[in-house]
N, C-alpha and C positions, 0 to 999 in steps of 0.2 A: 238613920242609924248614926250618922256622924254627929248630929246634935245630941241624941240620947246618950251616946258614949263619950261625949265631951272631947271630940277630936278636932284639932285645928287642921283644916284642909287648905292647902295652897296649890293652885293649878298654874303651871308654867307651860302654856301651849305655844308652840311656834305657829304664828299666824299664817305663814307662807308655806306650809307643808304641801308637797305635791300629792297627787292621788296614789293610793295603793290599791291593789286588787285583792279581794278576798271575801270570804263569807262573813257578813256582818255579825250574824248570830254567834258564830264560833269565836270571832275576835272579841266580841262583847263578853262571851263566857270566860275567856282568858283574863280580861281586865277585871271583871267582877270577882273571879276567883282570887286574883292577886290582892285586890282590895279587901276582901273578906279575910284572907290570911293575915293581912296587916292589922286589921281590926283585932283579930284574935291574939296576935303577937303583942299588941299594946294593952291588953286587958288589965295588966297589973302595973303598967307604967305610970309614973307620976305625971309626966308631961307627955301628952299624946299628940304627935304631929305627923301629918302625912303630906307628902309632896308628890303630885302626879305631873310628869313632864313629857312633852313630845318635842322631838327635834329632828333635823335632817342629819342622818348619820353619814358614815363614809361609804363610798363606792355604791351609791344608788339605793340606799336603804334609809328608812325612817327608824328612829329609836323611841320607844316608850319606856318610861321608868316609873316605878312606884316605890317611894322611899318612906320608911316609918321610923319611929323612935321606940320601937318595941324591944323585945328580948334579944333580937339578933338571931343569927343562924348558928346551929349547933357546931361545935368545933370539928366535926367530921367534914370531909371534902364536900364543898357545895354542890358538886355534880351529883352526889347521892340523892339530893333532894328531888331530882327529876326522875328517879328510878321508880318503876311500879312497885307498890306495896311498901315503900320506905316512908315512915312517918315519924314525927316527933311529938304527935298529939296523942293523948290517951284514947280519944274516940275516933282518931283518924284512920282512914283506910289506906292512905298512901297513894291515892289515885289522882287527886286534883292537879298536882304539878306535873305528873306524868302525862295526863291528858293535855295540859297546857303545852307541854313540849311537843307532843304529837301534832297538835293543831298548828303551832307556829312553824314547825319544820315542814309540815305539809304545804304551808303557804310560802315556803322558800326562805324563812327567817331562822333566827336562833334565839335562845332564851338562856339566861344565866343570872346568878345572884352573887352578892358579896355583902359582908358586914360593913357598916359605917365605922369610921375611926372611933367615935365616942360610944354610941349605942344605936341599936336598930339595924336594919338591913335595907338593901335596895335590890329590887328585882327588875331586870331589863328584858325587853325583847325587841327584835328588829323585824321589819317586813320590807320586802323589796318594793321599789316604786313600780307603778303600773307600766311605765314605759320600758322597764328592764325585763319584763316578762315576755 
């Protein structure tokens, strides 16, 4: 999809990340949903860039972020994005980000989003290190 949609992908992975404990399928679902949302946000963008980052966060957490050069987040409070049945898409059900939030919080982490200064948005989530559990 990245090639077909002409998206420039940059991965900035911290090579020294400690282990986190969690359900691989559920965490994969969160990452995939955020990436697909970014694809959709960039559908009309002239320059399509995505950056996926991992890093050691504060206080025993890792942080994953997915940044895009798309339309950005609606001017309403970003916390609304994670409420069930809230959507900004014509065909959206408003469940994807709410499910992401439930998965991340069940794993002991948190999820949030913000607009970039110029264009696009960044979605973040944290997960606790395995030794913290």
